[in-house]
C-alpha positions in Angstrom: -18.0 75.5 17.3 -20.2 75.0 20.4 -20.7 78.8 21.0 -21.7 79.8 17.5 -24.1 77.0 16.3 -27.8 77.4 16.1 -30.1 74.4 16.0 -33.1 74.9 13.7 -36.2 72.7 13.8 -38.5 73.4 10.9 -42.1 72.1 11.1 -44.8 73.3 8.7 -48.5 72.7 8.7 -50.5 70.9 6.1 -48.8 67.5 5.6 -50.6 65.5 3.0 -49.1 62.0 3.5 -49.7 61.9 7.2 -52.2 64.5 8.4 -50.8 66.7 11.2 -47.7 64.5 11.4 -45.4 66.9 13.2 -47.6 66.7 16.3 -48.9 63.2 15.9 -48.4 61.0 19.0 -45.3 58.7 18.8 -44.3 56.6 21.8 -46.5 58.8 24.1 -45.5 62.3 23.0 -46.0 64.6 19.9 -43.6 63.8 17.2 -41.8 67.2 17.3 -40.9 66.7 20.9 -38.6 63.7 20.2 -36.4 66.0 18.0 -36.6 69.0 20.4 -35.6 66.9 23.4 -32.7 65.3 21.5 -31.5 68.8 20.5 -31.7 69.9 24.1 -29.8 66.9 25.2 -27.0 67.7 22.8 -27.0 71.1 24.4 -24.3 72.9 22.3 -26.4 75.6 20.8 -29.8 77.4 21.2 -32.8 76.0 19.5 -34.9 78.0 17.1 -38.2 76.6 16.0 -39.6 77.7 12.6 -43.2 76.9 12.0 -46.2 78.4 10.2 -48.7 76.6 12.5 -50.0 78.0 15.8 -51.0 74.5 16.8 -47.4 73.2 16.3 -46.1 76.3 18.2 -48.5 75.7 21.1 -47.3 72.1 21.5 -43.7 73.2 21.6 -44.4 76.1 24.0 -46.4 73.9 26.4 -43.4 71.6 26.6 -41.0 74.5 27.4 -39.6 75.2 24.0 -40.2 78.9 23.0 -41.5 79.9 19.6 -40.8 83.6 19.2 -42.8 84.1 16.0 -44.6 82.2 13.3 -42.9 81.9 9.9 -43.8 84.5 7.3 -46.6 83.4 4.9 -44.2 83.6 1.9 -42.2 80.8 3.4 -45.2 78.6 4.2 -46.8 75.7 2.2 -45.4 72.7 0.4 -44.0 74.5 -2.6 -41.2 76.2 -0.7 -37.8 74.5 -0.5 -36.0 74.0 2.7 -33.0 76.1 2.0 -34.8 79.5 2.2 -36.7 78.4 5.3 -33.5 77.4 7.2 -31.7 80.6 6.1 -34.7 82.7 7.4 -34.6 80.7 10.7 -30.9 81.5 10.9 -31.5 85.3 10.5 -34.4 85.3 12.8 -32.4 83.4 15.4 -29.7 86.0 15.3 -32.2 88.7 16.1 -33.7 86.6 18.9 -30.5 85.5 20.5 -28.4 88.6 19.6 -25.6 86.4 18.3 -23.9 85.8 15.0 -24.0 82.1 14.1 -21.3 80.5 11.8 -23.0 77.1 11.8 -26.5 75.8 11.5 -27.5 72.4 12.7 -30.9 71.5 11.2 -32.9 68.5 12.6 -35.8 67.1 10.6 -38.9 66.4 12.8 -40.0 63.4 10.8 -36.7 61.5 11.5 -36.7 61.3 15.3 -34.6 58.2 15.9 -31.2 60.0 15.8 -29.4 60.3 19.1 -26.8 62.7 20.6 -23.9 60.7 19.3 -25.3 60.9 15.7 -25.6 64.7 16.0 -22.1 65.1 17.4 -20.6 62.8 14.7 -22.2 64.8 12.0 -21.1 68.1 13.5 -17.5 66.9 13.9 -17.4 65.7 10.3 -18.1 69.2 9.1 -15.7 70.8 11.7 -12.8 68.5 10.7 -13.3 68.9 6.9 -12.9 72.5 5.8 -13.6 71.5 2.2 -17.2 70.9 3.1 -19.9 73.6 3.5 -22.6 71.1 4.4 -22.6 67.6 5.9 -25.7 65.3 5.6 -26.6 62.2 7.5 -27.1 59.1 5.4 -27.3 55.3 5.8 -26.2 52.5 3.6 -28.8 51.8 0.9 -30.6 48.5 0.7 -30.7 48.7 -3.1 -27.9 49.6 -5.5 -28.6 51.3 -8.9 -25.6 49.5 -10.4 -27.0 46.1 -9.5 -30.7 45.7 -8.5 -32.5 49.0 -9.3 -34.2 49.4 -12.7 -35.9 52.3 -14.6 -38.2 52.5 -17.5 -36.7 53.4 -20.9 -38.5 55.6 -23.6 -39.2 52.5 -25.7 -41.0 50.7 -22.8 -38.2 48.4 -21.6 -36.5 48.4 -18.3 -32.8 48.8 -17.7 -30.4 49.1 -14.7 -30.4 52.7 -13.4 -26.6 52.9 -13.7 -24.5 50.7 -15.9 -21.3 48.8 -14.9 -19.8 45.3 -15.0 -20.8 44.2 -11.5 -22.0 40.7 -10.8 -22.6 41.1 -7.0 -24.0 43.9 -4.9 -20.9 43.9 -2.8 -18.7 44.6 -5.9 -20.8 47.6 -7.0 -19.9 51.1 -5.9 -21.1 52.0 -2.4 -24.3 54.0 -2.4 -26.3 55.7 0.4 -29.8 56.8 1.2 -30.3 60.3 2.4 -32.1 59.6 5.7 -33.5 63.2 6.1 -32.3 63.4 9.7 -29.3 65.7 10.3 -27.9 68.6 8.2 -25.0 70.7 9.3 -24.2 73.9 7.3 -21.6 76.5 7.4 -23.1 80.0 7.2 -21.3 80.5 3.9 -23.5 77.8 2.3 -26.5 80.2 2.4 -24.7 83.4 1.3 -24.2 82.6 -2.3 -27.2 84.5 -3.7 -29.1 81.3 -4.7 -32.2 81.0 -2.4 -32.9 77.5 -3.6 -29.4 76.1 -3.5 -29.3 72.3 -3.2 -27.6 70.8 -0.2 -26.0 68.3 -2.5 -23.1 69.6 -4.4 -19.3 69.6 -4.8 -18.8 70.7 -1.2 -21.1 68.2 0.4 -19.9 65.5 2.9 -21.8 62.6 4.5 -22.0 61.1 7.9 -23.2 57.5 8.0 -25.8 56.4 10.5 -27.2 53.0 11.2 -30.3 52.0 9.3 -32.1 51.3 12.5 -31.9 55.0 13.4 -32.6 56.3 9.8 -36.4 55.8 9.3 -38.4 58.7 8.0 -42.2 59.2 8.4 -43.9 59.7 5.0 -47.0 57.3 5.4 -49.3 56.3 8.2 -47.7 52.8 8.5 -44.3 54.5 9.2 -45.6 55.6 12.6 -46.1 52.0 13.6 -42.7 51.0 12.2 -41.1 53.9 14.1 -42.5 52.7 17.4 -41.1 49.3 16.8 -37.7 50.7 15.9 -37.7 52.9 19.0 -38.2 49.8 21.1 -35.5 48.0 19.2 -32.9 50.8 19.6 -33.6 51.0 23.3 -33.2 47.3 23.7 -29.9 47.4 21.9 -28.7 50.2 24.2 -29.7 48.2 27.2 -27.8 45.2 25.9 -24.6 47.3 25.3 -24.9 48.8 28.8 -25.2 45.3 30.3 -21.9 44.1 28.8 -19.9 47.2 29.5 -17.6 47.0 32.5 
């Protein structure tokens, strides 16, 4: 698997929640570089950057990560789903690297807390389970729709999102948050003729990550929380290293 996997990093311009978030400073460097550097550290496939922004491309190039071309305009903007963008990146990468790729590892720029072990775990989950055509990273959800999540009903009341006879959160079925961090696809996932195919389906598997590495940037305050989590994760790594023989 290590010789036929391409790593895609997709970063579009025009974020509305956090302006220019893909290159906003985080812990002393543009956000996109955290993901690119982790991808490089994993080191088991070439990196292909897909962006519609020359500014984002320049940041990557100045840090030693080539951007062969800008994404076509028909794949730009916030109305385009991610599946066609990743498939286009796969096809463009094959032209660039003159290689046929059987696997795509896509890393989301706005979830930079993942580490190399998370990536390898997600990749191995797909590799070891031929019944899956995609594996997504998740974390355990803090709320459970069977126990402490409600929704509005048409008559103006509220009700539990999912019904079941559960009296504690621990007794309810386990649920997970998609942490928008790591996606690993078999090539066959994209070759179904459906350009907007959802990554969640009957052949989807999950890889569970710790919640401390699962934060996603959607709002300004998320940047401050992310910095704190980075320091927390580093301090935990230092503690583990100190007790290891």
